[in-house]
C-alpha positions, 0 to 999 in steps of 0.5 A: 293930235291923237297919240294912243297911250297903252295901259300898264299890263292888263295882268296887274288886275288879275294878279292883285285880285289873286293877291286879295285872297291872301290879303283877306287872311293876312291880318292887320299886322301885315296889311295895316297900311294897305287897309287904312288906305283902302278905308280912305278910298272914296268917290267924291264926284262922278268918276273921281276918287281920292285916297290917302296912303301913309306908310311904306308902299314899297317904292324904296325897295323898288329902287333898291331892287333896280327898278323896272324897264317896262310897265309889265315889270313894274306891274309885277313888282307892285303885285308882289309888294302888295301881296307881301311876296305871296305872288311872284311874276315875270309877266311880259306886256304882249293921240293927245297933246298936253301942256304945262305953263309955270309962273311964280307960285303956280304950275298949270297943266292940261292932261289930254288923252283920246279916251276916258277914265275914272280919275284918282287924286292920291295923297301919299305920306311915305315913311322915308320921303316927302308927302305929295298929291298927284293925279292919274287915271285908273285906266292906266292900270290896264283895267279898261276906261270904265273900271273903277273900284267898287268893293272887295279886291278893287281897293287893292287894285286902286292902290297900285295907282300910287306908282302911276302918277301923271302929275303931282306936287310934293310938300316942298312945292316941287311939281312935275308933269309927264307929257308925250314928246312926239319928236323924241327918242325912245333909245335908252342906253344900257348902263349900270344905272338902275332902271325906271319907267317914266311914271316911276320917275315921277314918283321918284321926284315927288318922294325924294326931290325938294327942288328942281336941282335935286330932281334933275340930279336924281333923274340923272342917276337912272336910265329912264325908259319910255312907256309904250314905245313913245317918248316922253319928257318931264316938266319940272317946277319948284318953289323958287320958280326954277322951271325946266323940261327934262328930255332923253335924246339919243340916249342922253338926258338933256335939261332945258330951262323953260316955263312952257312945255307942250309936245315937241322937243325943246333941247333941239327945237326941231320943226316938222309936220308932226310938231306943227300943232305943238309949236303953235300951242307953245307960241300961243301960250308964250305970247298970251300967258307968259308971266301970268300972276293969278289963278284966273290967268293960269286958268285962262291959259289952260282953257286956251290950250285945252282940247275940250273933248280930249282934256281929261283934267286941268290942274293948277298947283299952288306951290306956296299954299301946297294945294291943287285945284283940278277941273275934270273934263273941262268942267271949268265951273266946278273945280275940286281943291285938295291940300297936301296938309289936309 
């Protein structure tokens, strides 16, 4: 299954590059949090970067201003915040198959995409929310699959990936992951609720939800918009092994209890030629790996469901130890392990 995932507006890099000129002369007092985060940015393996952000990265203000319906609107906000208001913009934005399986203290996820990227493992410690660790790709910032931070203004661009988590876990052991929903609906009701893109919804859950119940309640307070005209659903799992998928169908948010999520709608479980492969992976995971108990068994589940050439990363989140073990590019013998606490 090959679903092309477009990137956040390519203008984001240009806007942040301009903003960097302001940033250089702004001084430590105005940009202290950003400077510390950029200083922590480092390559820990080929194509893999990590950084840590402590302080205010503007997400609360983003929510208070009503959020954003599109990736381009969100990109404009990020540029404005990181440049401390010196930049204002109203710019417009002119196949894979992921899997998750949860059991006990473990939440496992494959991220499949039909193009490469440099990766980012991000630790955040917001002033008013929960600390978390998340995974994403710099390609989703609109900079191209070969872009990675080298020097100067690149650090500012890299910080924008805080707003583009594709999976993650917070200090309460709450995990969330984004998956394409090939038979989902892109219809969103126009209500008085604030707006969020799907990746911003992930950041919302990581920063402010302590368990699955809170995550669902938070999501219900927003109109969640699909990215790039493709439907998405969110797999959510907490320390109590309460596992659900949240989907948006015909303008309504629907929640289904499930330990396994692939790429078809679980609220209705409709079958079609498009969902055949997703249903097959779901059934295989349910039959072979449901109720797994160890890291090794979780890893086997990920290997069985992976696409090999298209699985960019596979991650096992340990909700008890608050750690993530990530296997990039199906390199099963060389995992990287990260802890929220360290």
